[in-house]
Backbone bond lengths (Angstrom), bond angles and torsions (degrees), N, CA, C in turn:
res aa  C-N    CA-C-N  psi(-1)  N-CA   C-N-CA  omega(-1)  CA-C   N-CA-C  phi
1 M - - - 1.419 - - 1.661 110.88 -
2 K 1.297 115.62 -48.37 1.387 123.96 -176.38 1.551 108.01 -64.50
3 Y 1.309 118.19 -28.26 1.487 117.15 -178.02 1.549 109.88 -75.52
4 I 1.328 118.16 -40.56 1.462 123.90 170.08 1.557 114.98 -52.87
5 I 1.237 114.67 -49.20 1.528 122.24 178.02 1.544 106.98 -53.80
6 L 1.345 112.90 -55.66 1.466 121.05 -175.92 1.522 109.18 -55.62
7 K 1.371 117.23 -41.14 1.414 119.84 -177.79 1.557 110.73 -66.21
8 R 1.374 118.98 -42.27 1.449 125.12 178.24 1.563 107.52 -63.04
9 R 1.367 118.40 -39.51 1.468 117.97 178.89 1.563 112.95 -63.70
10 G 1.290 112.11 -43.77 1.494 122.95 173.78 1.506 112.67 -53.76
11 A 1.370 113.33 -48.81 1.389 119.99 -175.12 1.633 109.62 -67.74
12 A 1.313 111.27 -40.95 1.525 117.39 177.60 1.607 108.23 -58.41
13 L 1.318 111.10 -47.12 1.488 116.85 -176.91 1.523 110.81 -59.58
14 I 1.365 115.18 -38.14 1.508 115.66 179.41 1.459 111.13 -72.20
15 V 1.282 116.82 -38.68 1.502 122.21 178.73 1.599 104.98 -60.99
16 A 1.191 120.49 -52.55 1.515 129.27 -178.85 1.555 108.67 -52.58
17 L 1.303 114.58 -44.37 1.524 119.74 -177.45 1.436 109.97 -69.68
18 V 1.381 118.16 -40.68 1.511 127.85 179.41 1.599 105.70 -62.32
19 L 1.272 120.59 -42.99 1.430 128.12 -176.46 1.459 108.16 -66.12
20 I 1.377 115.17 -45.98 1.548 117.73 -176.11 1.502 107.97 -70.86
21 A 1.324 118.58 -39.93 1.442 120.05 177.50 1.681 111.55 -62.99
22 F 1.213 114.86 -40.16 1.495 119.66 176.96 1.513 110.13 -65.65
23 L 1.418 116.45 -39.43 1.492 116.38 176.98 1.508 114.50 -67.59
24 G 1.300 110.93 -34.04 1.475 120.45 178.34 1.540 110.35 -64.70
25 I 1.282 117.03 -43.80 1.448 121.95 177.55 1.476 113.04 -66.26
26 V 1.323 114.65 -39.84 1.488 114.85 179.71 1.596 110.06 -68.56
27 A 1.336 114.65 -47.31 1.437 121.69 -179.59 1.641 107.77 -57.89
28 G 1.269 116.45 -41.57 1.453 119.71 179.98 1.547 114.35 -67.59
29 T 1.382 112.04 -29.19 1.497 117.22 177.91 1.578 108.81 -77.19
30 L 1.372 118.65 -43.55 1.353 122.17 -168.86 1.627 110.56 -82.95
31 L 1.349 118.77 -29.04 1.442 119.20 178.22 1.375 119.55 -51.47
32 P 1.431 119.83 -50.60 1.390 115.25 178.23 1.527 117.95 -59.93
33 Q 1.397 115.26 -36.51 1.441 116.05 177.08 1.567 116.17 -67.40
34 I 1.359 114.07 -30.02 1.494 122.24 175.17 1.578 108.31 -63.93
35 L 1.277 113.43 -48.57 1.508 118.48 178.24 1.469 111.31 -62.02
36 R 1.433 122.46 -45.17 1.340 120.25 178.13 1.537 114.21 -61.41
37 D 1.319 118.12 -38.19 1.424 124.76 173.19 1.449 112.83 -59.71
38 R 1.301 117.57 -44.03 1.469 124.07 177.21 1.477 111.50 -57.86
39 Q 1.338 115.28 -51.04 1.377 119.14 179.93 1.529 117.50 -65.02
40 E 1.350 119.57 -35.46 1.352 125.74 171.11 1.542 114.14 -63.18
41 S 1.425 114.33 -42.55 1.472 118.28 178.70 1.623 109.91 -65.81
42 R 1.307 112.96 -38.26 1.563 116.27 176.51 1.503 108.72 -63.53
43 Q 1.349 120.21 -46.16 1.520 123.88 -179.66 1.582 104.40 -58.74
44 D 1.307 120.17 -48.76 1.466 119.81 -175.28 1.602 109.89 -64.59
45 L 1.311 117.81 -37.64 1.409 121.30 177.01 1.572 110.78 -66.06
46 L 1.269 118.60 -43.88 1.475 121.78 170.60 1.521 118.17 -52.78
47 R 1.476 106.47 -48.15 1.449 111.43 174.26 1.468 120.15 -57.32
48 V 1.344 112.02 -48.63 1.530 121.91 177.90 1.659 108.61 -59.74
49 Q 1.171 113.72 -44.15 1.534 119.31 -178.93 1.499 106.69 -64.90
50 S 1.239 119.79 -47.04 1.503 125.38 -179.00 1.544 109.11 -59.75
51 Q 1.262 111.55 -49.29 1.525 117.35 179.17 1.566 109.75 -54.53
52 Q 1.333 114.81 -48.69 1.420 118.39 -176.49 1.551 107.50 -63.92
53 L 1.388 116.15 -44.59 1.470 114.21 179.03 1.456 115.26 -59.92
54 L 1.299 116.10 -31.16 1.505 118.98 173.56 1.485 112.85 -65.73
55 E 1.236 113.00 -44.81 1.525 114.35 176.82 1.591 115.83 -65.90
56 D 1.318 115.48 -34.67 1.442 121.50 172.74 1.556 110.75 -66.83
57 A 1.335 111.69 -41.27 1.581 113.35 176.85 1.556 112.11 -58.70
58 L 1.382 111.53 -40.03 1.531 109.49 -179.32 1.458 112.52 -69.51
59 H 1.331 116.35 -32.43 1.619 116.38 176.01 1.475 108.18 -74.17
60 R 1.296 123.03 -33.31 1.468 126.03 -177.86 1.656 106.56 -66.65
61 A 1.372 111.28 -46.25 1.551 115.26 177.65 1.463 114.47 -63.04
62 E 1.426 121.15 -36.20 1.425 125.57 175.37 1.611 107.64 -60.06
63 E 1.292 116.79 -51.90 1.463 120.97 -174.07 1.430 111.75 -70.13
64 K 1.397 120.96 -32.23 1.406 124.74 173.22 1.605 112.17 -67.52
65 R 1.278 113.18 -43.32 1.409 117.67 179.88 1.570 112.12 -65.64
66 K 1.239 117.16 -36.92 1.509 120.68 175.52 1.478 111.49 -61.02
67 S 1.451 113.42 -42.84 1.431 114.10 -175.27 1.497 114.25 -86.63
68 E 1.229 112.44 -25.11 1.611 121.16 177.35 1.468 109.11 -131.68
69 P 1.335 120.05 96.66 1.482 125.79 -175.96 1.512 112.04 -58.41
70 A 1.424 115.81 -28.15 1.469 118.11 -176.28 1.583 109.35 -85.60
71 F 1.281 118.53 0.75 1.491 118.64 -177.84 1.501 109.00 -57.98
72 S 1.253 117.03 133.86 1.550 122.30 -177.23 1.517 108.68 -128.52
73 G 1.324 123.39 -7.66 1.530 127.46 175.95 1.495 109.25 140.00
74 E 1.369 108.10 -178.69 1.403 123.87 -167.85 1.521 111.80 -167.05
75 T 1.260 117.75 165.60 1.406 123.62 176.32 1.458 105.50 -130.32
76 L 1.365 114.76 126.65 1.535 120.34 177.29 1.448 109.77 -121.31
77 T 1.374 113.16 152.61 1.487 120.99 -177.30 1.482 109.42 -127.34
78 L 1.295 123.20 120.56 1.438 124.95 -179.38 1.555 104.98 -108.96
79 G 1.357 116.14 118.35 1.432 126.68 -170.96 1.614 109.71 -79.63
80 P 1.258 115.76 177.86 1.497 122.27 -175.91 1.588 111.33 -68.52
81 D 1.272 120.04 -13.45 1.503 115.48 178.97 1.472 111.76 -78.19
82 R 1.377 116.22 -3.38 1.563 118.57 -174.66 1.448 110.70 -111.45
83 Q 1.365 117.17 12.56 1.543 121.53 -178.56 1.514 107.38 -152.05
84 P 1.379 109.42 165.21 1.559 112.66 175.84 1.398 118.92 -73.91
85 Y 1.350 121.36 -14.43 1.484 123.28 -175.83 1.453 108.62 -112.65
86 P 1.368 116.63 144.51 1.468 125.00 -176.35 1.560 110.54 -78.72
87 G 1.338 115.76 78.79 1.441 126.52 177.18 1.601 109.75 -157.26
88 T 1.311 113.14 -169.84 1.425 123.64 -179.39 1.454 113.22 -128.85
89 F 1.358 115.07 145.88 1.495 117.46 169.56 1.554 103.89 -109.54
90 Q 1.334 111.85 143.30 1.448 116.44 175.99 1.584 103.33 -127.25
91 I 1.382 112.22 124.80 1.334 123.27 -179.11 1.459 115.45 -111.39
92 S 1.271 123.37 111.11 1.526 127.27 174.85 1.452 112.33 -98.35
93 I 1.339 115.10 126.94 1.447 123.59 178.44 1.485 105.89 -115.89
94 R 1.366 117.38 131.09 1.392 124.65 173.98 1.607 108.74 -130.94
95 L 1.276 116.20 130.13 1.511 123.70 177.97 1.549 110.74 -120.35
96 D 1.261 111.55 129.04 1.512 116.97 169.63 1.591 103.60 -107.75
97 D 1.370 113.66 -166.71 1.498 117.86 -179.02 1.526 111.86 -51.63
98 D 1.296 117.25 -55.75 1.419 118.31 -173.47 1.607 111.70 -129.86
99 S 1.399 120.93 22.58 1.323 125.42 -178.34 1.549 115.16 -134.72
100 F 1.240 116.03 154.53 1.461 123.18 -175.39 1.511 108.67 -136.60
101 V 1.340 115.11 132.61 1.403 121.37 -178.95 1.606 103.80 -132.26
102 A 1.344 119.29 124.17 1.352 129.32 170.38 1.506 117.30 -119.83
103 H 1.244 118.21 136.51 1.391 122.30 -167.33 1.622 103.23 -131.35
104 V 1.365 118.90 124.58 1.440 114.15 175.38 1.472 106.73 -126.50
105 E 1.380 115.38 140.64 1.390 126.33 177.43 1.487 111.45 -126.64
106 Y 1.272 120.40 138.01 1.539 124.90 172.25 1.532 103.00 -108.31
107 H 1.261 113.48 131.28 1.506 126.40 171.39 1.490 112.29 -115.85
108 N 1.341 120.79 122.37 1.378 119.98 -178.94 1.507 114.56 -69.55
109 A 1.319 122.97 -176.18 1.425 125.26 -170.14 1.702 106.18 -66.10
110 K 1.204 120.61 -21.64 1.437 125.54 178.63 1.432 113.25 -85.52
111 G 1.381 119.59 -6.28 1.411 122.40 -179.18 1.481 113.45 93.55
112 K 1.273 118.72 -6.51 1.431 119.47 -179.73 1.540 117.70 -77.68
113 M 1.357 120.22 131.25 1.382 119.25 -178.25 1.520 112.98 -69.86
114 V 1.258 119.68 124.88 1.491 122.64 -172.59 1.538 108.63 -110.20
115 Y 1.280 120.30 -32.93 1.465 124.54 -177.71 1.459 112.04 -145.54
116 T 1.326 119.92 143.62 1.398 126.91 -179.95 1.551 109.50 -148.23
117 T 1.285 115.96 143.79 1.512 122.45 173.14 1.495 108.18 -153.87
118 Q 1.370 111.89 164.86 1.454 115.35 -176.14 1.452 107.05 -152.23
119 R 1.365 113.57 152.62 1.554 123.51 -177.44 1.456 107.72 -130.65
120 E 1.242 120.08 133.10 1.408 127.81 174.10 1.498 111.95 -126.44
121 Q 1.383 115.53 133.90 1.432 118.01 -179.92 1.500 107.71 -142.29
122 T 1.311 117.04 137.08 1.435 125.35 179.68 1.482 110.74 -119.40
123 G 1.319 115.28 168.23 1.396 119.88 179.01 1.597 116.97 76.65
124 L 1.393 110.14 23.07 1.459 115.12 -177.47 1.503 110.80 -82.47
125 V 1.316 115.39 145.27 1.488 121.55 171.58 1.519 107.74 -114.49
126 F 1.266 112.65 117.10 1.551 115.56 176.39 1.480 109.10 -107.60
């Protein structure tokens, strides 16, 4: 009777080891794809946020120029409390007589620039 119980325990151990190995292989196969998807999603979010910040910068520049005709630009920084990632956006706005240039940079928590985009528009009437 003891011999049969030991055989069953040995079989259960082998089945458990095979299952753990299978789960490890599946996890090892899926993990890189999950990490790539996460990185792509983050880049998409940064792109969308930056585009929206560029639009907002144009509207802000229009309003500032209407209230202050001498307004030629500014630099704004949005900290981590205003976004889902722990970093900062820096928005630089520059106005000339009829042109607008806005530049957006995203710096991660370590200060490294991760994403940047720019928008230029000419023929503006303020």
